[in-house]
PyMOL Python script that loads the backbone (N, CA, C, O; Angstrom):
from pymol import cmd

cmd.read_pdbstr("""\
ATOM      1  N   MET A   1      -6.558   1.034  19.283  1.00  0.00           N
ATOM      2  CA  MET A   1      -5.778   1.647  18.201  1.00  0.00           C
ATOM      3  C   MET A   1      -6.467   2.691  17.828  1.00  0.00           C
ATOM      4  O   MET A   1      -7.662   2.550  17.569  1.00  0.00           O
ATOM      5  N   SER A   2      -5.920   3.787  17.740  1.00  0.00           N
ATOM      6  CA  SER A   2      -6.506   5.257  17.228  1.00  0.00           C
ATOM      7  C   SER A   2      -5.169   6.050  16.308  1.00  0.00           C
ATOM      8  O   SER A   2      -3.997   6.175  16.664  1.00  0.00           O
ATOM      9  N   PHE A   3      -5.594   6.348  15.479  1.00  0.00           N
ATOM     10  CA  PHE A   3      -4.432   7.460  14.509  1.00  0.00           C
ATOM     11  C   PHE A   3      -4.993   8.940  14.680  1.00  0.00           C
ATOM     12  O   PHE A   3      -6.092   9.299  15.104  1.00  0.00           O
ATOM     13  N   VAL A   4      -4.108   9.559  14.307  1.00  0.00           N
ATOM     14  CA  VAL A   4      -4.284  11.151  14.406  1.00  0.00           C
ATOM     15  C   VAL A   4      -4.181  11.485  13.162  1.00  0.00           C
ATOM     16  O   VAL A   4      -3.484  10.869  12.357  1.00  0.00           O
ATOM     17  N   GLU A   5      -4.926  12.577  12.874  1.00  0.00           N
ATOM     18  CA  GLU A   5      -4.604  13.329  11.532  1.00  0.00           C
ATOM     19  C   GLU A   5      -3.175  13.502  11.485  1.00  0.00           C
ATOM     20  O   GLU A   5      -2.368  13.366  12.404  1.00  0.00           O
ATOM     21  N   ILE A   6      -2.949  13.866  10.119  1.00  0.00           N
ATOM     22  CA  ILE A   6      -1.311  14.326   9.924  1.00  0.00           C
ATOM     23  C   ILE A   6      -1.377  15.966   9.431  1.00  0.00           C
ATOM     24  O   ILE A   6      -2.424  16.221   8.837  1.00  0.00           O
ATOM     25  N   ASP A   7      -0.787  16.688   9.523  1.00  0.00           N
ATOM     26  CA  ASP A   7      -0.645  17.874   9.562  1.00  0.00           C
ATOM     27  C   ASP A   7       0.525  17.870   8.261  1.00  0.00           C
ATOM     28  O   ASP A   7       1.711  17.601   8.449  1.00  0.00           O
ATOM     29  N   LEU A   8      -0.031  18.202   6.997  1.00  0.00           N
ATOM     30  CA  LEU A   8       0.798  18.320   5.862  1.00  0.00           C
ATOM     31  C   LEU A   8       0.523  19.723   5.318  1.00  0.00           C
ATOM     32  O   LEU A   8      -0.468  20.057   4.670  1.00  0.00           O
ATOM     33  N   PHE A   9       1.433  20.401   5.638  1.00  0.00           N
ATOM     34  CA  PHE A   9       1.708  21.972   5.181  1.00  0.00           C
ATOM     35  C   PHE A   9       0.162  22.575   5.503  1.00  0.00           C
ATOM     36  O   PHE A   9      -0.611  23.081   4.689  1.00  0.00           O
ATOM     37  N   GLY A  10      -0.022  22.377   6.829  1.00  0.00           N
ATOM     38  CA  GLY A  10      -1.547  22.978   7.233  1.00  0.00           C
ATOM     39  C   GLY A  10      -2.588  22.607   6.849  1.00  0.00           C
ATOM     40  O   GLY A  10      -3.611  23.222   7.149  1.00  0.00           O
ATOM     41  N   VAL A  11      -2.612  21.296   5.939  1.00  0.00           N
ATOM     42  CA  VAL A  11      -3.547  20.520   5.812  1.00  0.00           C
ATOM     43  C   VAL A  11      -3.715  19.407   6.556  1.00  0.00           C
ATOM     44  O   VAL A  11      -2.759  18.633   6.589  1.00  0.00           O
ATOM     45  N   TYR A  12      -4.906  19.068   7.298  1.00  0.00           N
ATOM     46  CA  TYR A  12      -4.755  17.960   8.002  1.00  0.00           C
ATOM     47  C   TYR A  12      -5.464  16.662   7.092  1.00  0.00           C
ATOM     48  O   TYR A  12      -6.657  16.692   6.793  1.00  0.00           O
ATOM     49  N   VAL A  13      -4.703  15.710   6.763  1.00  0.00           N
ATOM     50  CA  VAL A  13      -4.913  14.556   6.024  1.00  0.00           C
ATOM     51  C   VAL A  13      -5.350  13.272   6.584  1.00  0.00           C
ATOM     52  O   VAL A  13      -4.713  13.110   7.625  1.00  0.00           O
ATOM     53  N   ALA A  14      -6.211  12.200   6.358  1.00  0.00           N
ATOM     54  CA  ALA A  14      -6.670  11.344   6.976  1.00  0.00           C
ATOM     55  C   ALA A  14      -4.985  10.395   7.215  1.00  0.00           C
ATOM     56  O   ALA A  14      -4.103  10.272   6.365  1.00  0.00           O
ATOM     57  N   PRO A  15      -4.990   9.900   8.511  1.00  0.00           N
ATOM     58  CA  PRO A  15      -3.822   8.788   8.617  1.00  0.00           C
ATOM     59  C   PRO A  15      -3.568   7.834   7.534  1.00  0.00           C
ATOM     60  O   PRO A  15      -2.435   7.409   7.305  1.00  0.00           O
ATOM     61  N   ILE A  16      -4.777   7.434   6.754  1.00  0.00           N
ATOM     62  CA  ILE A  16      -4.507   6.458   6.076  1.00  0.00           C
ATOM     63  C   ILE A  16      -4.324   6.670   4.478  1.00  0.00           C
ATOM     64  O   ILE A  16      -4.459   5.793   3.624  1.00  0.00           O
ATOM     65  N   ALA A  17      -3.886   8.435   4.205  1.00  0.00           N
ATOM     66  CA  ALA A  17      -3.757   8.547   3.123  1.00  0.00           C
ATOM     67  C   ALA A  17      -2.245   8.414   2.625  1.00  0.00           C
ATOM     68  O   ALA A  17      -1.997   8.072   1.469  1.00  0.00           O
ATOM     69  N   PRO A  18      -1.164   8.729   3.638  1.00  0.00           N
ATOM     70  CA  PRO A  18       0.269   8.549   3.147  1.00  0.00           C
ATOM     71  C   PRO A  18       0.263   6.774   2.967  1.00  0.00           C
ATOM     72  O   PRO A  18       1.047   6.277   2.158  1.00  0.00           O
ATOM     73  N   MET A  19      -0.591   5.965   3.707  1.00  0.00           N
ATOM     74  CA  MET A  19      -0.219   4.523   3.579  1.00  0.00           C
ATOM     75  C   MET A  19      -0.784   4.391   2.183  1.00  0.00           C
ATOM     76  O   MET A  19      -0.051   3.784   1.402  1.00  0.00           O
ATOM     77  N   ILE A  20      -2.038   4.873   1.664  1.00  0.00           N
ATOM     78  CA  ILE A  20      -2.422   4.439   0.202  1.00  0.00           C
ATOM     79  C   ILE A  20      -1.245   4.980  -0.969  1.00  0.00           C
ATOM     80  O   ILE A  20      -1.033   4.359  -2.010  1.00  0.00           O
ATOM     81  N   VAL A  21      -0.654   6.036  -0.650  1.00  0.00           N
ATOM     82  CA  VAL A  21       0.355   6.462  -1.502  1.00  0.00           C
ATOM     83  C   VAL A  21       1.456   5.597  -1.338  1.00  0.00           C
ATOM     84  O   VAL A  21       2.098   5.532  -2.386  1.00  0.00           O
ATOM     85  N   LEU A  22       1.979   4.828  -0.325  1.00  0.00           N
ATOM     86  CA  LEU A  22       3.141   4.204  -0.043  1.00  0.00           C
ATOM     87  C   LEU A  22       2.550   2.694  -0.614  1.00  0.00           C
ATOM     88  O   LEU A  22       3.325   1.953  -1.217  1.00  0.00           O
ATOM     89  N   ALA A  23       1.524   2.404  -0.447  1.00  0.00           N
ATOM     90  CA  ALA A  23       1.134   1.013  -1.009  1.00  0.00           C
ATOM     91  C   ALA A  23       1.176   1.151  -2.478  1.00  0.00           C
ATOM     92  O   ALA A  23       1.630   0.171  -3.069  1.00  0.00           O
ATOM     93  N   TYR A  24       0.781   2.211  -3.233  1.00  0.00           N
ATOM     94  CA  TYR A  24       0.780   2.360  -4.606  1.00  0.00           C
ATOM     95  C   TYR A  24       2.265   2.411  -5.052  1.00  0.00           C
ATOM     96  O   TYR A  24       2.608   1.798  -6.063  1.00  0.00           O
ATOM     97  N   VAL A  25       3.087   3.075  -4.377  1.00  0.00           N
ATOM     98  CA  VAL A  25       4.570   3.106  -4.940  1.00  0.00           C
ATOM     99  C   VAL A  25       5.263   1.632  -4.573  1.00  0.00           C
ATOM    100  O   VAL A  25       6.289   1.263  -5.145  1.00  0.00           O
ATOM    101  N   ILE A  26       4.698   0.957  -3.719  1.00  0.00           N
ATOM    102  CA  ILE A  26       5.188  -0.619  -3.533  1.00  0.00           C
ATOM    103  C   ILE A  26       4.603  -1.419  -4.743  1.00  0.00           C
ATOM    104  O   ILE A  26       5.350  -2.161  -5.381  1.00  0.00           O
ATOM    105  N   LEU A  27       3.582  -1.316  -4.998  1.00  0.00           N
ATOM    106  CA  LEU A  27       2.807  -2.112  -6.123  1.00  0.00           C
ATOM    107  C   LEU A  27       3.428  -1.551  -7.427  1.00  0.00           C
ATOM    108  O   LEU A  27       3.552  -2.328  -8.373  1.00  0.00           O
ATOM    109  N   PHE A  28       3.911   0.008  -7.579  1.00  0.00           N
ATOM    110  CA  PHE A  28       4.312   0.329  -8.898  1.00  0.00           C
ATOM    111  C   PHE A  28       5.561  -0.514  -9.008  1.00  0.00           C
ATOM    112  O   PHE A  28       5.673  -1.200 -10.024  1.00  0.00           O
ATOM    113  N   VAL A  29       6.582  -0.556  -8.029  1.00  0.00           N
ATOM    114  CA  VAL A  29       7.903  -1.081  -7.978  1.00  0.00           C
ATOM    115  C   VAL A  29       7.723  -2.887  -8.366  1.00  0.00           C
ATOM    116  O   VAL A  29       8.373  -3.531  -9.190  1.00  0.00           O
ATOM    117  N   LEU A  30       6.615  -3.369  -7.452  1.00  0.00           N
ATOM    118  CA  LEU A  30       6.727  -4.773  -7.677  1.00  0.00           C
ATOM    119  C   LEU A  30       6.160  -5.158  -9.186  1.00  0.00           C
ATOM    120  O   LEU A  30       6.508  -6.194  -9.750  1.00  0.00           O
ATOM    121  N   ARG A  31       5.199  -4.153  -9.801  1.00  0.00           N
ATOM    122  CA  ARG A  31       4.716  -4.484 -11.151  1.00  0.00           C
ATOM    123  C   ARG A  31       5.672  -4.109 -12.280  1.00  0.00           C
ATOM    124  O   ARG A  31       5.474  -4.612 -13.386  1.00  0.00           O
ATOM    125  N   ARG A  32       6.797  -3.181 -12.077  1.00  0.00           N
ATOM    126  CA  ARG A  32       7.643  -3.350 -12.856  1.00  0.00           C
ATOM    127  C   ARG A  32       8.777  -4.345 -12.956  1.00  0.00           C
ATOM    128  O   ARG A  32       9.440  -4.592 -13.964  1.00  0.00           O
ATOM    129  N   ILE A  33       8.888  -4.845 -11.825  1.00  0.00           N
ATOM    130  CA  ILE A  33       9.664  -6.067 -11.515  1.00  0.00           C
ATOM    131  C   ILE A  33       9.046  -7.327 -12.135  1.00  0.00           C
ATOM    132  O   ILE A  33       9.707  -8.214 -12.677  1.00  0.00           O
ATOM    133  N   ALA A  34       7.990  -7.318 -12.030  1.00  0.00           N
ATOM    134  CA  ALA A  34       7.105  -8.553 -12.424  1.00  0.00           C
ATOM    135  C   ALA A  34       6.765  -8.394 -14.051  1.00  0.00           C
ATOM    136  O   ALA A  34       6.632  -9.376 -14.782  1.00  0.00           O
ATOM    137  N   GLY A  35       6.662  -7.217 -14.443  1.00  0.00           N
ATOM    138  CA  GLY A  35       6.626  -6.935 -15.961  1.00  0.00           C
ATOM    139  C   GLY A  35       8.295  -7.120 -16.445  1.00  0.00           C
ATOM    140  O   GLY A  35       8.570  -7.673 -17.509  1.00  0.00           O
ATOM    141  N   HIS A  36       8.929  -6.798 -15.890  1.00  0.00           N
ATOM    142  CA  HIS A  36      10.385  -7.299 -16.640  1.00  0.00           C
ATOM    143  C   HIS A  36      10.617  -8.708 -16.645  1.00  0.00           C
ATOM    144  O   HIS A  36      10.922  -9.346 -17.652  1.00  0.00           O
ATOM    145  N   PHE A  37      10.494  -9.092 -15.714  1.00  0.00           N
ATOM    146  CA  PHE A  37      10.387 -10.888 -15.691  1.00  0.00           C
ATOM    147  C   PHE A  37       9.500 -11.591 -16.377  1.00  0.00           C
ATOM    148  O   PHE A  37       9.696 -12.789 -16.581  1.00  0.00           O
ATOM    149  N   GLY A  38       8.253 -10.872 -16.892  1.00  0.00           N
ATOM    150  CA  GLY A  38       7.512 -11.663 -17.619  1.00  0.00           C
ATOM    151  C   GLY A  38       6.567 -12.353 -16.762  1.00  0.00           C
ATOM    152  O   GLY A  38       5.949 -13.230 -17.366  1.00  0.00           O
ATOM    153  N   TRP A  39       6.299 -12.236 -15.664  1.00  0.00           N
ATOM    154  CA  TRP A  39       5.770 -12.973 -14.589  1.00  0.00           C
ATOM    155  C   TRP A  39       4.053 -12.727 -14.598  1.00  0.00           C
ATOM    156  O   TRP A  39       3.264 -13.348 -13.886  1.00  0.00           O
ATOM    157  N   PHE A  40       3.747 -11.806 -15.456  1.00  0.00           N
ATOM    158  CA  PHE A  40       2.210 -11.500 -15.657  1.00  0.00           C
ATOM    159  C   PHE A  40       1.755 -12.153 -16.779  1.00  0.00           C
ATOM    160  O   PHE A  40       0.540 -12.139 -16.975  1.00  0.00           O
ATOM    161  N   ASP A  41       2.551 -12.782 -17.642  1.00  0.00           N
ATOM    162  CA  ASP A  41       2.159 -13.807 -18.681  1.00  0.00           C
ATOM    163  C   ASP A  41       1.557 -14.925 -17.741  1.00  0.00           C
ATOM    164  O   ASP A  41       0.435 -15.291 -18.089  1.00  0.00           O
ATOM    165  N   ALA A  42       1.988 -15.435 -16.814  1.00  0.00           N
ATOM    166  CA  ALA A  42       1.281 -16.566 -16.328  1.00  0.00           C
ATOM    167  C   ALA A  42      -0.069 -16.265 -15.603  1.00  0.00           C
ATOM    168  O   ALA A  42      -0.753 -17.236 -15.280  1.00  0.00           O
ATOM    169  N   ILE A  43      -0.523 -14.975 -15.313  1.00  0.00           N
ATOM    170  CA  ILE A  43      -1.630 -14.523 -14.464  1.00  0.00           C
ATOM    171  C   ILE A  43      -2.624 -14.425 -15.453  1.00  0.00           C
ATOM    172  O   ILE A  43      -2.410 -13.774 -16.476  1.00  0.00           O
ATOM    173  N   TRP A  44      -3.816 -15.074 -15.231  1.00  0.00           N
ATOM    174  CA  TRP A  44      -5.090 -15.246 -15.928  1.00  0.00           C
ATOM    175  C   TRP A  44      -5.730 -13.641 -15.906  1.00  0.00           C
ATOM    176  O   TRP A  44      -6.253 -13.213 -16.935  1.00  0.00           O
ATOM    177  N   HIS A  45      -5.677 -13.029 -15.024  1.00  0.00           N
ATOM    178  CA  HIS A  45      -6.318 -11.517 -15.229  1.00  0.00           C
ATOM    179  C   HIS A  45      -5.301 -10.850 -14.508  1.00  0.00           C
ATOM    180  O   HIS A  45      -5.223 -11.122 -13.310  1.00  0.00           O
ATOM    181  N   PRO A  46      -4.478 -10.005 -15.001  1.00  0.00           N
ATOM    182  CA  PRO A  46      -3.334  -9.197 -14.521  1.00  0.00           C
ATOM    183  C   PRO A  46      -3.888  -7.913 -13.633  1.00  0.00           C
ATOM    184  O   PRO A  46      -3.306  -7.418 -12.667  1.00  0.00           O
ATOM    185  N   GLY A  47      -4.997  -7.546 -14.124  1.00  0.00           N
ATOM    186  CA  GLY A  47      -5.630  -6.312 -13.437  1.00  0.00           C
ATOM    187  C   GLY A  47      -6.469  -6.640 -12.071  1.00  0.00           C
ATOM    188  O   GLY A  47      -6.628  -5.781 -11.204  1.00  0.00           O
ATOM    189  N   LEU A  48      -6.868  -7.655 -11.991  1.00  0.00           N
ATOM    190  CA  LEU A  48      -7.547  -8.447 -10.911  1.00  0.00           C
ATOM    191  C   LEU A  48      -6.415  -8.747  -9.960  1.00  0.00           C
ATOM    192  O   LEU A  48      -6.436  -8.414  -8.775  1.00  0.00           O
ATOM    193  N   PHE A  49      -5.499  -9.347 -10.499  1.00  0.00           N
ATOM    194  CA  PHE A  49      -4.275  -9.577  -9.527  1.00  0.00           C
ATOM    195  C   PHE A  49      -3.725  -8.503  -9.050  1.00  0.00           C
ATOM    196  O   PHE A  49      -3.294  -8.535  -7.898  1.00  0.00           O
ATOM    197  N   GLU A  50      -3.625  -7.359  -9.806  1.00  0.00           N
ATOM    198  CA  GLU A  50      -2.893  -6.275  -9.287  1.00  0.00           C
ATOM    199  C   GLU A  50      -3.718  -5.513  -8.186  1.00  0.00           C
ATOM    200  O   GLU A  50      -3.227  -4.942  -7.213  1.00  0.00           O
ATOM    201  N   PHE A  51      -4.946  -5.590  -8.474  1.00  0.00           N
ATOM    202  CA  PHE A  51      -6.103  -5.244  -7.540  1.00  0.00           C
ATOM    203  C   PHE A  51      -5.793  -5.853  -6.096  1.00  0.00           C
ATOM    204  O   PHE A  51      -5.534  -5.146  -5.122  1.00  0.00           O
ATOM    205  N   ALA A  52      -5.848  -7.186  -6.072  1.00  0.00           N
ATOM    206  CA  ALA A  52      -5.693  -7.798  -5.039  1.00  0.00           C
ATOM    207  C   ALA A  52      -4.149  -7.812  -4.407  1.00  0.00           C
ATOM    208  O   ALA A  52      -3.930  -8.012  -3.213  1.00  0.00           O
ATOM    209  N   LEU A  53      -3.427  -7.642  -5.106  1.00  0.00           N
ATOM    210  CA  LEU A  53      -2.000  -7.294  -4.538  1.00  0.00           C
ATOM    211  C   LEU A  53      -2.092  -6.008  -3.924  1.00  0.00           C
ATOM    212  O   LEU A  53      -1.602  -5.935  -2.797  1.00  0.00           O
ATOM    213  N   TYR A  54      -2.585  -5.018  -4.386  1.00  0.00           N
ATOM    214  CA  TYR A  54      -2.626  -3.562  -3.844  1.00  0.00           C
ATOM    215  C   TYR A  54      -3.191  -3.606  -2.392  1.00  0.00           C
ATOM    216  O   TYR A  54      -2.636  -3.035  -1.452  1.00  0.00           O
ATOM    217  N   LEU A  55      -4.384  -4.358  -2.282  1.00  0.00           N
ATOM    218  CA  LEU A  55      -5.214  -4.466  -1.118  1.00  0.00           C
ATOM    219  C   LEU A  55      -4.198  -5.292  -0.040  1.00  0.00           C
ATOM    220  O   LEU A  55      -4.215  -5.031   1.163  1.00  0.00           O
ATOM    221  N   ILE A  56      -3.425  -6.190  -0.553  1.00  0.00           N
ATOM    222  CA  ILE A  56      -2.704  -6.743   0.475  1.00  0.00           C
ATOM    223  C   ILE A  56      -1.632  -6.010   1.009  1.00  0.00           C
ATOM    224  O   ILE A  56      -1.334  -6.021   2.203  1.00  0.00           O
ATOM    225  N   ILE A  57      -1.008  -5.330   0.078  1.00  0.00           N
ATOM    226  CA  ILE A  57       0.152  -4.477   0.531  1.00  0.00           C
ATOM    227  C   ILE A  57      -0.577  -3.272   1.608  1.00  0.00           C
ATOM    228  O   ILE A  57      -0.107  -2.918   2.690  1.00  0.00           O
ATOM    229  N   LEU A  58      -1.644  -2.854   1.070  1.00  0.00           N
ATOM    230  CA  LEU A  58      -2.252  -1.793   2.137  1.00  0.00           C
ATOM    231  C   LEU A  58      -2.620  -2.235   3.406  1.00  0.00           C
ATOM    232  O   LEU A  58      -2.430  -1.566   4.421  1.00  0.00           O
ATOM    233  N   SER A  59      -3.242  -3.553   3.383  1.00  0.00           N
ATOM    234  CA  SER A  59      -3.593  -3.905   4.704  1.00  0.00           C
ATOM    235  C   SER A  59      -2.606  -4.370   5.484  1.00  0.00           C
ATOM    236  O   SER A  59      -2.820  -4.261   6.691  1.00  0.00           O
ATOM    237  N   SER A  60      -1.301  -4.995   5.066  1.00  0.00           N
ATOM    238  CA  SER A  60      -0.250  -4.902   5.668  1.00  0.00           C
ATOM    239  C   SER A  60       0.312  -3.783   6.164  1.00  0.00           C
ATOM    240  O   SER A  60       0.781  -3.820   7.301  1.00  0.00           O
ATOM    241  N   ILE A  61       0.361  -2.602   5.400  1.00  0.00           N
ATOM    242  CA  ILE A  61       0.734  -1.376   6.120  1.00  0.00           C
ATOM    243  C   ILE A  61       0.142  -0.922   7.124  1.00  0.00           C
ATOM    244  O   ILE A  61       0.742  -0.615   8.155  1.00  0.00           O
ATOM    245  N   VAL A  62      -1.012  -0.824   6.980  1.00  0.00           N
ATOM    246  CA  VAL A  62      -1.968  -0.652   8.159  1.00  0.00           C
ATOM    247  C   VAL A  62      -1.748  -1.314   9.178  1.00  0.00           C
ATOM    248  O   VAL A  62      -1.591  -0.711  10.240  1.00  0.00           O
ATOM    249  N   LEU A  63      -1.683  -2.604   9.135  1.00  0.00           N
ATOM    250  CA  LEU A  63      -1.426  -3.598  10.364  1.00  0.00           C
ATOM    251  C   LEU A  63      -0.032  -3.267  10.718  1.00  0.00           C
ATOM    252  O   LEU A  63       0.101  -3.526  11.915  1.00  0.00           O
ATOM    253  N   VAL A  64       0.943  -2.863  10.276  1.00  0.00           N
ATOM    254  CA  VAL A  64       2.308  -2.877  10.691  1.00  0.00           C
ATOM    255  C   VAL A  64       1.871  -1.287  11.431  1.00  0.00           C
ATOM    256  O   VAL A  64       1.957  -1.121  12.648  1.00  0.00           O
ATOM    257  N   ALA A  65       1.490  -0.402  10.663  1.00  0.00           N
ATOM    258  CA  ALA A  65       1.307   0.850  11.567  1.00  0.00           C
ATOM    259  C   ALA A  65       0.885   0.829  12.652  1.00  0.00           C
ATOM    260  O   ALA A  65       1.404   1.393  13.616  1.00  0.00           O
ATOM    261  N   ALA A  66      -0.474  -0.052  12.665  1.00  0.00           N
ATOM    262  CA  ALA A  66      -1.216  -0.335  14.060  1.00  0.00           C
ATOM    263  C   ALA A  66      -0.481  -0.802  14.954  1.00  0.00           C
ATOM    264  O   ALA A  66      -0.574  -0.271  16.061  1.00  0.00           O
ATOM    265  N   SER A  67       0.420  -1.866  14.788  1.00  0.00           N
ATOM    266  CA  SER A  67       1.271  -2.708  15.721  1.00  0.00           C
ATOM    267  C   SER A  67       2.541  -1.594  16.252  1.00  0.00           C
ATOM    268  O   SER A  67       2.968  -1.553  17.406  1.00  0.00           O
ATOM    269  N   LEU A  68       2.970  -0.800  15.212  1.00  0.00           N
ATOM    270  CA  LEU A  68       4.166   0.213  15.978  1.00  0.00           C
ATOM    271  C   LEU A  68       3.342   1.291  16.885  1.00  0.00           C
ATOM    272  O   LEU A  68       3.640   1.631  18.030  1.00  0.00           O
ATOM    273  N   HIS A  69       2.025   1.837  15.962  1.00  0.00           N
ATOM    274  CA  HIS A  69       1.356   2.786  17.062  1.00  0.00           C
ATOM    275  C   HIS A  69       0.960   2.451  18.426  1.00  0.00           C
ATOM    276  O   HIS A  69       0.778   3.229  19.363  1.00  0.00           O
ATOM    277  N   ALA A  70       0.841   1.031  18.398  1.00  0.00           N
ATOM    278  CA  ALA A  70       0.623   0.348  19.983  1.00  0.00           C
ATOM    279  C   ALA A  70       1.650   0.257  20.939  1.00  0.00           C
ATOM    280  O   ALA A  70       1.402   0.038  22.125  1.00  0.00           O
ATOM    281  N   HIS A  71       2.524   0.376  20.601  1.00  0.00           N
ATOM    282  CA  HIS A  71       3.945   0.073  21.151  1.00  0.00           C
ATOM    283  C   HIS A  71       4.400   1.404  21.623  1.00  0.00           C
ATOM    284  O   HIS A  71       4.970   1.457  22.712  1.00  0.00           O
ATOM    285  N   VAL A  72       4.233   2.382  20.997  1.00  0.00           N
ATOM    286  CA  VAL A  72       4.469   3.754  21.235  1.00  0.00           C
ATOM    287  C   VAL A  72       3.826   4.394  22.359  1.00  0.00           C
ATOM    288  O   VAL A  72       4.019   5.589  22.582  1.00  0.00           O
TER     289      VAL A  72
END
""", "prot")
cmd.dss("prot")
cmd.show_as("cartoon", "prot")
cmd.util.cbc("prot")
cmd.orient("prot")
């Protein structure tokens, strides 16, 4: 498994950079949904929960990207 740098308007960025942004966007949407339904009221430490959820989302994105990259 190897990733290559992404050319973003002439600037080469690490391949994990767009994955980090995508994970944050997904977390933002999930946080809005959870806040709307009041799910954070049942969580002991919301900040720690959000951090763990972010790591799970980011790890999932990296694994999916790696599996897609392996089949190309």
